[in-house]
FITORKOL-887626 format. One line per 3 residues: number of its first residue (from 1); their letters; for each residue y negated, z, x of C-alpha. Coordinates in pm, 1 decimal. Layout:
BEGIN
NUM = a = Y:Z:X; ...
! end
This chain:
BEGIN
1 = mtt = -3799.7:-1423.4:-4656.2; -3811.7:-1083.1:-4815.7; -3435.2:-1079.0:-4823.4
4 = kww = -3420.3:-1113.0:-4445.9; -3671.5:-830.9:-4398.0; -3490.0:-613.1:-4646.2
7 = laa = -3155.0:-676.1:-4471.6; -3304.8:-605.9:-4127.9; -3464.3:-284.2:-4255.1
10 = alv = -3135.4:-171.7:-4411.4; -2949.1:-232.0:-4085.9; -3208.6:-41.1:-3883.5
13 = llf = -3194.6:246.6:-4130.0; -2816.5:245.7:-4128.7; -2793.1:268.9:-3750.0
16 = acg = -3079.8:517.0:-3723.0; -2922.2:764.0:-3965.6; -2588.4:781.3:-3789.3
19 = spp = -2519.9:1068.3:-3558.3; -2451.7:993.1:-3193.7; -2086.7:977.0:-3100.5
22 = pke = -1949.5:1315.4:-2995.3; -1962.0:1372.4:-2624.8; -1627.0:1418.2:-2463.0
25 = taq = -1616.1:1730.3:-2259.6; -1457.1:1664.9:-1927.9; -1197.7:1927.1:-1869.1
28 = sap = -1114.2:1957.0:-1506.8; -751.0:2006.8:-1441.6; -669.9:2324.1:-1257.3
31 = aap = -634.3:2261.1:-888.0; -276.5:2190.0:-802.1; -130.2:2425.3:-545.6
34 = plk = -77.9:2262.4:-208.6; 256.2:2095.3:-171.3; 506.9:2288.6:29.1
37 = ptd = 526.2:2127.7:372.6; 838.8:1950.2:485.9; 1056.0:2115.9:746.3
40 = esr = 1017.1:1884.0:1045.1; 1173.7:2123.0:1298.5; 1426.3:1853.8:1400.1
43 = rfp = 1140.1:1663.7:1563.8; 1054.6:1946.5:1805.1; 1223.8:1978.7:2144.1
46 = lad = 1451.4:2280.8:2176.2; 1404.1:2334.4:2550.5; 1180.1:2637.2:2618.7
49 = qvs = 1130.0:2696.5:2244.3; 1072.2:3063.3:2161.8; 1012.4:3031.5:1786.3
52 = mrl = 968.0:2781.8:1505.4; 800.9:2843.8:1172.2; 702.6:2653.7:861.8
55 = vdd = 346.5:2738.9:759.4; 271.7:2692.7:386.5; -100.7:2630.0:430.3
58 = hvl = -367.7:2627.8:701.4; -169.6:2544.4:1015.8; -314.0:2730.7:1316.7
61 = gkd = -530.0:2927.8:1072.1; -756.4:2623.3:1021.2; -889.8:2606.2:665.4
64 = flp = -915.1:2225.8:684.6; -546.3:2181.0:770.6; -265.5:2187.2:515.5
67 = ggn = 74.0:2338.8:585.1; 308.0:2218.7:854.0; 534.4:2317.0:1140.8
70 = vae = 441.6:2528.3:1442.2; 664.9:2597.8:1739.5; 593.7:2835.3:2025.0
73 = yrr = 710.9:2757.5:2375.9; 726.2:2945.6:2703.2; 749.2:2735.9:3017.9
76 = kgk = 682.9:2834.7:3377.1; 514.3:3156.0:3262.7; 278.9:2974.2:3022.9
79 = tyq = 290.3:3009.5:2647.9; 172.5:2727.2:2425.2; 206.6:2604.7:2067.1
82 = qfl = 308.5:2267.1:1937.0; 221.3:2173.6:1578.7; 294.6:1897.4:1329.9
85 = vha = 136.2:1824.5:992.9; 283.5:1556.2:766.7; -13.2:1408.7:578.2
88 = ksp = 8.5:1194.1:265.4; -77.8:875.3:454.3; -195.5:749.5:794.2
91 = eaa = -550.2:750.8:655.4; -517.1:1115.6:552.6; -389.5:1201.6:901.5
94 = all = -690.6:1022.8:1053.2; -925.3:1226.7:833.2; -755.5:1549.0:943.2
97 = lfd = -801.3:1437.8:1304.8; -1170.6:1378.0:1240.6; -1202.6:1726.6:1086.7
100 = fkg = -1022.6:1878.5:1385.1; -1249.2:1692.8:1628.8; -1549.5:1849.8:1457.0
103 = hlr = -1413.3:2196.6:1539.2; -1350.7:2124.4:1907.6; -1603.8:2202.1:2178.7
106 = dam = -1650.6:1925.1:2436.2; -1410.1:1696.6:2248.7; -1303.2:1407.0:2468.6
109 = flp = -1153.6:1094.5:2309.6; -809.0:995.6:2438.9; -795.3:618.5:2386.0
112 = hmg = -428.5:582.5:2480.2; -327.4:831.4:2207.8; -612.3:785.2:1962.2
115 = gyf = -666.9:1161.6:1970.4; -888.4:1425.2:2128.8; -875.3:1696.5:2388.8
118 = gmd = -1121.5:1984.5:2373.8; -1164.2:2357.4:2346.3; -1108.9:2568.1:2037.0
121 = gas = -1257.9:2900.5:2136.9; -1089.9:2982.0:2467.7; -784.7:2761.7:2403.7
124 = pvy = -745.6:2400.9:2509.0; -628.4:2171.7:2226.0; -471.6:1827.0:2245.5
127 = vfp = -450.2:1660.0:1903.0; -343.7:1309.5:1801.1; -234.3:1110.5:1494.6
130 = kga = 91.2:919.3:1472.5; 133.5:731.6:1145.9; 112.9:986.4:865.2
133 = yla = 142.3:1277.1:1110.8; -114.9:1489.0:1289.2; 36.0:1651.7:1595.7
136 = gfv = -81.2:1847.3:1892.5; -65.3:2125.7:2144.7; -262.4:2444.8:2188.6
139 = gla = -276.8:2625.9:2521.6; -197.7:2347.8:2769.5; -415.7:2164.2:3017.6
142 = ekd = -480.8:1800.7:2927.3; -244.9:1661.0:3191.0; 45.3:1883.5:3081.3
145 = adl = -18.1:1823.4:2712.0; -45.1:1447.4:2762.8; 304.8:1418.0:2905.7
148 = lar = 453.4:1625.3:2621.6; 245.2:1440.4:2360.5; 388.5:1104.5:2467.8
151 = qfa = 741.7:1242.5:2434.8; 661.5:1404.2:2098.1; 503.8:1083.1:1964.9
154 = arl = 830.1:899.7:2038.5; 1013.8:1152.3:1817.9; 781.7:1072.6:1525.4
157 = n = 897.5:714.4:1474.9
! end
């Protein structure tokens, strides 16, 4: 019996005297710079287009949006912008849409497009997802933007 107690005591002493394993310090990797957006200018209509630019980060100056494409149009005396962001996945595009919705005043859901129409400051905004894309228009009334959005969505297939 004493042998069992002696062995148990030795094991307890052996484990008690050991130092705890060294803690691994988690080194966070430096944040990767945002990926350069893809030039998707071929997807934008050329009629009435005044300019086209590739924005490296923060399309429309929105800190929650990555880079993308922005075109400016002038039609019947009205100026408006059309934008396109190529997200990593359809889920990522849906999250960007949700973020955008949170920045719109009086956001109204558009069930036929799965997007929203609302006001961003004094500008009307029509925004919708299409697969891994987030697209939209700034500066057009809902009716005008809806017609163009349907045509633009067809170009995103």
